[in-house]
N, C-alpha and C positions, 0 to 999 in steps of 0.2 A: 646324628644328623646326616642327612642324605649329602653326597658329595656334589651330586648332580640333581637338577632343577628334569631333566629327562630323558631318556634313554631312548635314541633311537633304535629301533631291528628293522632294516630294511635291504634296501635295493642301492649298487652303485655303481653308476656306469657315467662317463658325461654325454653331452648331447653336443654334434655338429648340427648347426643352425644357417640355414641356408635362407636368407630373405628377400623379397621383388612382391612389392604390392601388383604385381600382374605376372606373379609368378605362376606360370604351368608347363609342368615337365612332359616333354613326350618324348615316346620312343622309337624306333625304327634309326637310334643311332644319331638323335638331332641334339648338338649339343646347345642349350640356354643358359645365357647369362646372366647372373642375378649380380644385387644392388647388394649386397655384402656376408661375411661365410665367421663363423664365431663358434669355434672349440669353448665350451662352457661347462659347469657344472649343472650334470644334468640328473635325472631319477626323482620324482616324487618325495621319497623319504631326505636324499640328500638338501634339496631345495626347502623343505618343511625346516629339518637342523638347521639351514643355515639363517631362514628365518628369523625363528625362535632365536637365534646365540644373535643376531645381531636389534632383536626387543633386548635382550641383556640378561636371560638366562644359561643356564650353562648345561652344555649340552653333550653328551657322549654317544658314541656311533659305532652297532656293533654291525656288520655286514659282509661278502664275499669279495672280495677280487682277484687280478689274475696278475701271476708276475710280470707284469709287461706297462707298457710306455702308458695305457692307459689308468691301469691299475694306482700307478704314481699319482698320476695327475689328480685323481680324485682325493687321494688322500692326501695329499699337497694341498689340495685346495681348500678340504676340509678343515686339515690343520689351520690354514692362514685364517679361516675365519674363526676362528677361536674354538672349534671343536676339538673335542678328546677324540681322536682316534686309533687310541691303543685298544680297544679291543675287536679292532676290525682285523677279519682273518685273509692272510694270504695265501690262494691255493695256485702251485707252478701248476698242475694240472687243468685248470682253467684258461679262457679268456675271460678279460673282463667286457662285460655290456657295452653296447654302442648304442645310441638312436639318433635317426639321422632326420632334423625336422624339417621338413618345407613349408614353411612361415608367408602367408598373405597378411600379417598383422591380422585382423578378427578373425583369422580363420589357419588352417595348421594341417597337414598330413604327415605321420610320423612314422616310420620305419625303424624297425630293431631289431637287432644281433643280439637272444637274451644273455649268449655269453655267461657270467658267474652270477647273472643277474638273480636269476631262482633258486641259488645255491644252498644259501642262510636255511639251518635248521635249528628249530626251535631247543632241542636239546643242548646246542652251542651257546646257548644264555643260560648263563647259569642263575641261583638263588644266590649265590655271591655278587652278581653283578647287577642283577635286577636292583636286590634291596639297596644300594649304592645311589638309588633313584626317587625323585617323589613320584615319577607319571613318565608310562612306557608309552609311546605311540606306533603305532606299525600302518603302511601304506603299501599302495600295490598288493595287495592280498591275491588277486586274480594273475599275477606272473609270476610270485614267491610261492612257486608250487611246492617248494620241496619243505617249505613252512606249514603247509596245511595238512600233515598228519597230526602236528603238536602243538599247535598255534590254541587251540580249546586250554590246552595244559597249561600252555604259555602264560595266558592270561590270568587262570585261574591262580595259579600258584604268584604270578603279579599283584591280586588281590589281595588273596592271603597273607603276603609280605606288609600289606597296608599302601601300594604303588596304583596310584589310580589308572585307566588306559582308556587309552585314543586309537580310532580305526577310522582308514579314508580306504576303502576299495580300490579307487580305480575306478576307468571303465572296463572291460570282461572282452578282450579281444575274438575269443569267443561266442561270445552273447551268451554264456549259460551261466547263471547265476545263483544256481545254488551252495552251500556249505556256508551259508554267512550269517542263517538265523540265527542256528544253535552258539554262535560264537557273541551275538550283540546282548546276549542274558551275559557276557562274562566282560562287555563294555560301556565306560561309561559316558564317551562322548564317541557322538558317530558323525564323520563329515563327508556324507557324499554331493554329488552335484547330483539335479534335480533328474537328468537321465538318469542316471545311477538310484538313484530311492526308487524313481517313478518304475522301472525294471527288476527291485528289488519288492516292491510291495506288489506287483503286477496291476496298480492302479493310474490310469491318465493325467489322474488330479492332486498336484505338486502340495498341499492342504490336507487332503486323505494318506497320502505317504509317509508328512511326518508325522501323522495320528498315531499309524500303524506302528513305525518304526521308536517314536515315544515312548510304548508301552515295554518296549524291552530294551532299553537304552538311560538314563539318567540324562540326557542333553542332547537332540537330534538338530544342527545345523548344516540346513542344503544351499549351497551354490547354486544359483542364478543367474550366473555370468553377468551380464550388462544389466540386468536389474536388480541386484546385488543380490544380498541373501535375506534366506527368513532361518527362525529356531523356533524351534518347542521345548519344550520342560514338564510335564506334567499336563496343566491346563493353560499356562503361559505361552502365548507364543509372540515373537516379534517379528518384524522386517524391517530390511535398513536400506535403502538407494545406493549404488554404486558411487564413486563420486567422480564427478565428470571430467575425466582426462584426456588426455591425447595419448589413444591405444599403438603402445610400436609394436609390441610382443605380449602374444599373453599366455605362453610356455612358462609354467609355474605358478600360477596366478591362483592355480586352487591351493595349493601348496603352502602360500602364503598368507591366505587368509584363515588356514588349518593353523597355524604359526601365532596370528593373532587371537582366532576365538581360545585356542588352549592356555594360550597367555593370559588372558584374563578368568578362563577357566581357574586357574592354578591358585590365582592373585583372591579369588571369592570374588567377582566382579558379579552384576548382575548378567542376568540373561542378555538384555539389551546392548550394553555397554561391553561385553564379548563379542557380542555380534558387531558391533559398530566397527570395533579392532580389527575384527577379522577382515570386515569388507574393505575397510581402509589400507593393510595390510596388501589387500589382492589389485584392487586398482593399482592402488599405488607401484605394483611390480611390476605392471605393466605399460611404464612409461619408459622402458630400455629393454635394448635385447638381451636375450638371456631369463632363465629365472632368479638369477640373486641380483645383478647388476645392482634393479632401485629397489632391492627389502629395505624397510624406513626401520631406522631410529626409535623407540619407543618415542621419544620427543618429537617428532619428522609423524610418527601415527597420531600422537594426541594431538598437536596442532593441525592437521587435516582432520580430525574426528571432531573437533569445535567446528567448523567451518562450513561439513556435512549433516551438522544436527540443524 
């Protein structure tokens, strides 16, 4: 019997979120005051892990941090969320990564220092560890460059061990989209947003993107921001609208969506119900600053889902 529902292999860094509805930074040594500042759990992989744990799944995390304040903050914060951090690797020769987020509510700019964000290697994720989980999730593919040489083998090993896989590439800062197509053949669930899906398929139409991607993976769920999300499995296509909530902060909404959709997938739910849970989790996560503060429990999400049908 598996020890964990999900093993997350990913990047670990905190977010320093500077928020103001009128935020407009200026160079030239101009000081700009902001309404709020918060140091919180960052990185797509960690926010996903927290969302899955909040829904009641047992989660383990493997990633790399430096032996520094930011690394200790992240490990302690994940542990407080009930996530098993014993696989996390501390490398004293590296600095933990950091993202500074300039948040205007519905829009944001992100400045990231990579540090140890790209340090995890596929060879560090052993078959012994993989076999303790039911599912393997990888996010921030384009940032985790040291994972690239072995990630196809990693996903293949997982499938051979009877462990399902999911992938969220996130945006590529270099805007180079190569390297994903082959990996999708070993991916059960693919979780891009609309812009990423279009860029990866080279088509401006999201429905065509979903059609192309669905031929490579078992299920694809495409996040569409305020419009909600759509998903496709074979010839089945479903769409769900976002919840009508007051948005305070969109940081991590896509990762919370991923946690909800993967929860439904692991429970054997229908495509529509899995997508509904994903949309609810993503929508509710925007109701407070930071990526994890407003993540719902399963009970809270199901209540909200009933009102969204």
